[in-house]
VEXFI-326742 format. One record per residue: residue in three letters; x, y, z of N, C-alpha, C in turn. Coordinates in steps of 0.05 Angstrom, whole numbers, plus 5000, padded with zeros to 4 digits. Atoms other than C-alpha are relative to their C-alpha. Layout:
alaXYZXYZXYZ/...
// end
This chain:
met501850234994913761954945501749755003/thr498550244995916561314974498949774986/thr501050245014916160644939498349835017/ser501550174983913360305000497350125008/gly502549874992907860815013498550134978/ile501349885023905360954944497049995001/arg502949985000898261184937498949914973/trp501350055025893161014885500750224980/ile499449805021895161354820498349954976/thr501950035022890461484763501250144975/ala499349885026892161594690497550034984/ile502449965016886461904651500950104973/val499349935027887161934576497550054984/leu502349945017882162264530500749924971/leu499550095027881761924462498550194981/val501149815019880662404405499849864973/ser500350135026877962174338502150104980/ala497949935020882762174279499250254986/ala500949765014878562724248499950245018/gly500049784982879063144310497350095009/ser502749924994871663134323499350015030/gly500549974972872463094398500549745015/val499550234983872862604455498049774993/ile501750235006870261904438500149795022/glu499950194978872461524500501850125021/ala498249934978875561654568501049755014/gly498950244987880161124598501450085025/glu498849944974882461094670501349745010/tyr498550234990887860624696501250065027/lys498749974975890460524766501249735009/phe498850244990894860034802498449895024/ala501250134977891359544848502149885019/ser497950124983897759204872502549984984/ser497450055012905159114858501749885022/ser498750144979909458624895502549854990/phe497850185006916058254897499149715005/val500150284993916457494895502949915001/ala497150005000923557434919501249805021/ser498650184982928456934951503050085000/lys497149934997935756964972501649854979/glu497950115017941356844922498849824978/phe501250145023936856614864498850204982/asp501149825019934856944800497049944996/asp502950045001927356944813498850144976/ala501449875023922657094755497249894998/val502750075009915257094739500149964970/val499850075029914856744671497349954987/gly502750035011907356674663498050145017/ala502149864985901157074683497449974984/arg502750035012893856914668497850065020/ile502349944983886957104694497849794994/gln502150215004881756554705497250134999/ser502749905005874256614693498750135024/asp501149884976872756794765501650245010/gly498349774993878057344766502549935014/ala497550084987883356944802502450034982/ile497549965016890357124779501849765005/val498150224998895256564764502750104990/ile497349935009902656694761501749745002/ala498050214999908156194744502750145007/val497649874990914456364782502249805007/asn497750164992921356074789501350145024/val499149874975923556204860501849815015/gly498150154985929255974904499249965029/glu500550054972929655764977499650275014/gly500649764986926556295021497850164987/gly502249865013921556524970497349895007/glu502550144993916356054999498450155021/lys501349904976914756455061497550164994/asn502249825004910257005035497849894982/phe501850105020907056614979499149715005/gln500950274992905955945015500949784980/ile499050195019910155584962501349775015/ser499250234985911754874984503149965000/lys497150035001919054864960501050164976/ala498849845022923855214913499649854973/gly500450115027922955114838498050164985/gly502149875016917555274787497349965013/ala502550024985911155434824497850144986/ile502449875010904055604805498650125025/val501249854978901156134851497450134991/arg502549875006893856344850499450225020/leu500549764984891957034876497150094997/asn502649885004885557404887500150214978/ala500349845024883057884834501750254999/asp498349765000887158484856502949945008/gly497250084996893458094871501150055028/thr499249934973893558234946500049765020/lys500350224982892257544975500549744985/val499550265012894756834961497749815005/ile502150204998889356324946501249735003/ser498650264999893855724934502750024987/ala497350005013900955554914501049715001/lys498850275001904554924892502350004981/thr497850045017911354764864499549764982/val500850215019910154344801502249904983/ala497850085017916854294766502750125010/ala497449884993924354424773500250284991/gly500049735011923255034730497750034980/ile502149945019917855364687501050204980/lys499249815021918855724621497650164989/asp502349865011911655914602497549875012/met502550104989904355824622497750104984/ala502449925014897455844591497649885015/ile502450124989890155704610498049974978/asp502250025019883955474573497450115012/asp502549884991876655684580498849865025/ala500850154976875555154634501850065023/asp498149924980881155474674502249805006/asn497750184997885854874667502550154994/ile497449865001893055094673502049824985/tyr498150155016898454884623502850135004/val497449914993905854934637502149894981/ala497550085014912154924594502149965021/ala498250064977916754574644502849934991/gly497350065009923154554604500449704995/ala499450295003926253854608497749835011/gly502250154989920053654647497749974981/gly502050035020915853714584497750205003/ala502449834999908854004577498149885021/leu501850094979904253954638497350124998/lys502749894996896754024647499449975030/leu500749994972894554224717497050055003/ser502749944993887754264750499650305002/pro500449714998884454954752501150125026/lys498849904975886755034824503049985001/gly497150025001893854864804501149815021/asp499150174978894154344860500549714991/arg499750285009894553714816500950004971/ile499150045027898353514754498349784987/val501950185014893153204708501449834979/arg498850135023897753024650502850114996/thr497349925008905053034630500649894972/ser499350085027907253024557503050034998/lys497149995002914652844550500750054971/ile499449925027916353224487502750124996/gly497449875001923353464503500150255017/asp499649754985925554144527497850204992/cys502349845008918854514526500450295009/ser499349724995920055264521497650194999/arg502449825002913255574501497649824997/ile502550155001906055344507497650184998/asp502449855001899155584490497649815000/ala502450164999892155314502497750154986/ala502449885012885955444459497849995020/val502249984981879355594492498849725005/asp501250274997877154864480501949805012/gly498250184987883254564513502049874982/cys497950095018887354394451502550165006/val497549894990894654544463502150004978/ala497749995018900654764421502550075017/ala497649964984907754744449502549994982/ile497550025013914854864426501949845018/ala497950164986920154354446502249924980/asp497750075017927054284415499450074970/lys500549895027924954704354497949854985/gln502350145012918854264341497550115011/ile502649914991911654484344498349755004/his501650234993907253974379497150095005/val502849934997899653984377498549765013/phe501550204985895053604425497050085000/asp502849954997887553534428499350035029/ser500849944972883553674491500349765019/lys499650244983884552954515503049945004/gly497250044997892053014510501349824978/glu498950165022892752594446501450184980/lys498549855020898052844398498749974973/ile501450005026894653044333501650134978/gly498449875020900153424297502850075009/gln497349914994907453614293501250134976/ala498749875022911654074250502750105010/lys497449894993918754324248499750305003/gly499749724998920255014273501850104978/ser498249895021924655474231502150185013/his497849844989931455724254499450085029/tyr500749924973929756144315497050015003/thr502950024996922755944336499350105028/cys500149854974920656424391497449975015/asp502550024985913256324407497949864983/val502250155013906855944391497350095011/ala502849934991899356094394498149804985/ile501950195011893255664380497250125000/asp502749895003886255864355498249774994/ser501850225004880755344363497850054979/lys502149945019875655714321500749934971/ser499150065028879655644257501949755000/arg498250234998883755044282502750064987/thr497449905011890155424268502150025023/val497749964983896955394303501950204987/val498349795011901356004294502750005015/phe497549954986908756074309501650214985/thr498549785011913656634298502949995009/gly497250004994921156754298501550154979/phe498449865020926756954251502349824991/arg497650155009932756704211502350204995/asn497749845008939756974199500649954971/ala499650035029941157104126502050214991/arg498449795013945357524078498650084975/ala501449905023942357964025501550234987/phe498849785015944658433970498250255002/asp501649764995942359143986500150214977/gly499649825023944059453918502850074996/lys497249945002951359553932501749775009/lys498550224989953958993976498149805012/thr501550214986951658354010500650025029/tyr499749964971950558434084498349805016/pro501850164983947858014142497450145006/val502749894993940458104157498449795014/gln501950184987935357794203497250044988/ile502649985013928657634171497949845016/cys502050134983922457474212498049854983/tyr502250145013916757014196497749965019/ile502250114985909856814219498949774983/arg501250225015907056134199497449915014/gly502550124991900055854206499849724992/leu500250295005899055104211497249905006/ser502350164992893154634211500749845025/tyr499450164976892454214273501749764995/asp498350235006895853634237502850084993/gly497349905006902054064224500450094972/thr499849915028900654224151499950314999/arg499949715001902454934133497650114985/lys502349875012896455384118500850264987/trp499149755011899856054107502750095011/thr497549894991906356434113500050304996/asn499749715001907557174128503050075001/tyr497349905000914057544113501949774991/glu498150215007919957044111501050034971/trp499249935028922557394048502549864991/ser497750145012927657084001502350194997/thr497749845006934757323991501049954972/asp499550055028934757073919499250254984/arg500549755015935357703876498149964977/lys501750055023931457363820497149935009/ser502650084990925557173864498050235002/asp502149804996918957543865499750065029/arg500149964971919657483940502650115011/phe497449904992926457813942499650235021/leu500249814977927258214007500250294991/asn499549735007929858833973499050074972/lys501249965027925658803909499050294996/pro501049735004922059473920502050225008/thr498149804990927559833959501749865021/asn498450124978932659724015498349955024/asn501650094976929159324070501849855019/met497950154985935459124108499950045030/ala500249984971933159314178499449725011/asp500550264988933658674220497149995011/ser502750044989926858394240499949725014/arg500350254985925257864293497249985011/gly502650064988918657554312500449925029/asp499550064971918457564389497749845012/arg502250134986911557374414497450014983/cys502650005014904657174387497949895019/thr502250094982897957064420497350044985/ile502849955008890457004406498750175021/gly501249824981887257604439497249915008/lys502750064991880757594477497950074979/asp501849935022877657884414500149804977/gly499850215020879557264374502050064977/lys498149935020884857614332502849915008/leu497250074995892157434325501750255004/tyr498249784995897257914355502849905001/val497150065001904757904342501650255005/thr498249784996910258344368502849924991/phe497550045013916958424334502150205010/gln497849814998923758754340500950084972/val498849915025926459174283502350195006/ala497649854994933159524277500350244982/gly499849765016931460114233497350064987/gly502549925013926160494195499549874974/asn500450135026927360124130499349705004/his500750284992923659504155497849894981/ile501850145017919358984120497150055007/phe502849974991913059164159498650244986/arg501249795016911959754112498449884977/tyr501250145023909459234062498249775010/ser501850234995904158694059501749765008/pro498550244992906358054094500149784978/thr500050195022904857674029500950114973/asn499349875026906858173975502050235006/ile497949814993913458543983499750264983/met500349765016911259033928497550165007/glu502449864992904859243963500350135027/lys499749864975905259784017497449975016/val502350004982900759754078500050265015/lys500249764985898160334118500249935030/leu499750044971900560344191498350205015/ala501849824984896560664248501150285002/gly498849734999901561234253499650145027/gly500249854976901961774305502350195004/asp497949814995906962224339502749884998/lys497250085005914562154342500649735013/tyr499550264988914061534387498849784984/his501250205018910261174332501150034972/gln498649985025915061354276503049935005/phe497250094996922161104264502050184985/tyr498049825012925561714234502250065020/asn497749934983932261944261500849765019/ser499250244984934061234284502449864987/arg497750165010939960774277499349705003/ala500550294999940660034291498949905027/glu501250084975937760044361497349854995/his502450155005932059544366497550155010/lys502549874994925059824366497749814996/cys502250184999918159524372498050054976/phe502249995018913159364317498049785008/phe502050204992906559014333497750024981/ala502150015020900658804290497849815007/arg502350184997893858474287499549864973/tyr500450165024892257914238497549825004/gln502050214998886757424221501449735005/pro498550244994888956764252499749784979/asn500450225020885956314198501450044974/thr498749945026889156664139502650165002/gly497649834997894657114167499650284989/lys500549745012891257724135500850225019/phe499249774984894358374160497650185004/leu502349834993889158804196500950285009/ala499149744990893059364231502849965012/gly497350014990900159524252500950275012/gln499149764987903860024295503049975008/gln497249994992911060234310500150135028/phe499749874973913560434380503050015007/cys497349964991920160724404500250215021/gly499549784982923161174456501350234985/arg498649775012926061864442501850135020/leu498149864983932262174471499550304998/ser500349715000932662914487501050134974/ser498949915026936662994423498149964977/gly501950065021930762734383500549734988/arg499550275010934062064367498149805011/ala501650234991929861434370501749835019/asn498550174981931660964427498749735003/tyr500650284998931260234445497449945015/val502450114987924459904461499749724988/ala500150275011924059144454498349825018/thr501750204987919558554471501249724998/lys498750255003924758004465499149795020/thr501050194980922657684530497450095012/gly502549904990916058044538497649854990/glu502550135009908957904515498150204988/ile502149835011903058184476497449855003/thr502750114999895658074486498050224995/ala502149805005888958424475497549925015/asp502550054986882458494513497749964981/glu502350065016875458364489499350214979/ser500649785019874859044455502350054980/gly497749975018881658984420502150205009/arg497849854989885659434466502449825003/val497650165001892859194460501850065024/tyr498349984977897359064520502749874994/ile497350095007904858994510501950055024/val498049964980910458884561502749944988/gly497350045010917858934549501950175016/arg498049844987924059334566500950224981/ala499249775015926260024543502450145012/ala498049804990932260484549498450265005/ser501449754993930661194569498650124975/gly501449865021925661604529497249904995/leu502750085002918961264540498150245004/pro502049784995912861734534498149925023/leu501650094977910361574604497550165004/thr502549874991903161734621499649985030/met500250044971904161504692502849965012/lys497550044985910161564739499449915028/pro501150104974908061124797501750065024/asp498349944977914161264840500950295000/gly499349715001914662004821502750064988/gln497349955011921561904790499850084971/glu500149905027923262234724501249804980/tyr498850195018926961634695497949884980/thr502050075021923661424629500849744986/gly499350265012926660734616499249775019/gly500550234984926460034646497749834989/gly502350175008921059504644497550164998/phe502449835004914559784617497649834993/ile502450105012907359644600498850224984/leu501249825018904059974541497249904993/val502850075008896459984528499250184978/met500849855024893960194460497049974995/ser502950015008886860364436499649794979/pro500550205020883459854391501050064972/asp499049935027885360244328503050044999/leu497149984997892560254353501150294996/lys499249735005892761014346500550165025/thr499849844976892461244418501249845023/arg498850124976896761084479498150055023/leu501849974976892060944537501649995026/leu498350014976897660784586502849924992/val497250085002905160774587501250055027/thr498749964974908560644653502249795003/arg497750194996914960314676499649855026/thr500250174976915659764727502350025019/ser497649974983922659894753502050184987/ala497949825011928660344745502449844992/gly497650165006933459764734499749864973/lys499950155025934759254679497949785000/gly502150205000928958824700497850064980/ala502149965020923158714653497749805005/pro502250194999916158404652500249804977/his499850215020915957744615497249904991/ala502750125005908457574618497950205006/ala502249824995901857934615497449864991/asp502750095008894357784611498050225008/val502149814995887958184611497349864997/arg502750125002880658004623498050195012/thr502249844990874058354633497949815012/ile501950164986869458054685498150195014/asn502149834988862858374706500650304995/gly499549735008864759004669502650135009/lys497449894990871559094703502349874986/thr497750115014877859014662502550025018/arg497550014985884058794699502249884982/ala497650125013891058654672502149935021/val497850084983896658284706502549974983/phe497450045014903958294686502149955021/gly497950074981910158014718502649934985/gly497450065012917557894706502149965021/gly497750034981924357924739502450154990/gly497549875007931458154735500950205021/met498949804982935058744765497850225004/val502349844997928859084792500250215023/glu499849784981931759614838498350234992/gly501749785006927160204843497149914994/met502750105004921059764836498050145018/phe502149884984914760124858498249785012/ile501550214985910559744909497450125010/lys502649924990903259784927498449755010/asn501650224989898859334971501449734996/ala498450235007904458824967499749775019/ile499750244984904558114992502849985011/gln497249984991912158184995501050284992/pro499349725007913958924998502950054996/lys497149955002921558845000501349794984/pro498450215014926658494956501449835020/ala498650194982930657914985502850105005/asp497349944993937358005019501749744997/asn498350245001943157535004501749985025/ala498550064975948157265055501850235008/gln498349784993952457885051498450255008/gly501649774991946658335069499350194977/lys500649825023946158634999497449904987/lys502550075013939658654961500649844975/asp499950165024938858114909499250164976/pro500749835023939058474842498149874980/lys501750145019934857954807497749865014/asp502350104987928057864839497650004982/ala502550015015921257674812498150225010/phe502049814992915458164813497549954983/phe502549995016908258234789498550255008/ala501749774994903258804786497349964987/val502750025010895758874774499050294995/ile501249745005892459474740497149964993/glu502950015005885059624733499250244982/lys501249795016881260014681497250065012/gln502649934988875360384713497950084980/
// end
């Protein structure tokens, strides 16, 4: 099967109840479109993807000279491109900053952009007008609540704005501050990351990375803290109090799903990780969703693997968690990470995760017919986190998706995801730009942007 002539492909997964009582749901996914957004001699990347209330898809893309042609972008830089619901037609496009690092939308379809040194921007729903600019420093991540309140990370500071753009709160980040989310219902701002530390493991003191999640009030006051364990051996919060918990852990991404719950995805470097325990009590074990060998971390070493979980945004209460890794033919666990990816959930609580993996993914769909089982991927999990509804890769190279969103409109659920990097082997369908860009030497640019749209029938 050729990448340019790929046909519709359907992945049908039957969900079986934990008790084995039979089929309780049938899920069907297919690709509506997949396209490059590529220019010559520039490391193009899609860094944001959202779906508006009318189904229009919005992508934030950093694109160089020559990337304007197919997508009607006015000039090189950080552009906001709006597409129709299946991603096959450009509705509008505008370059709004020298570069974009992240993007969000609110329930009124206003668009918010983390524009790096350009600060935090608010755009009109059509993306054709900058409504507001907040000069807060180097803005790296941004999120908007349904009511238009905004939280952003800039220079390791968390900034909170009301729907009119007035700053109502600020707080310091902590060491590596990787992402932020905001929940208007409980008026909570959440951020996640990790710190480098050293801890005694029972024999020696070794380096270890310890993740955290923090919940703040809108004024910046701390409401709750998850994980962030102590390295003081005398503390009740000592990391290794119950047993050796020295597997590195990093908080990668957090979001408020369409179901109103908080979702966080992490990296861990071993099976002896802190997520086996309550986020507030290191002596209390929690029950994970579990599953087959791809959802267990036995026979693993220090390669980074994925852990993701659902929490209550107002209290940080742990609700459900799951592990995910690849498996080599030898049976060894293999690398799966969301360092530059994203996590989200639809209205029913199905979880969508994008990231990058080495070989060994349990693919349910091979869109280009190739047997390679690594690369950029999207994973869809059932609401109870026990069943894989979809696992498919986006390219055979080192490229990876950075952004994802999902929305159900008139009974149809669509998800969009996009990224960039070395995306050779990218599968293409109904593309606005079906081919990667060529550089001046006639060689294919190894770092092009891409996006894809999938539908659940």
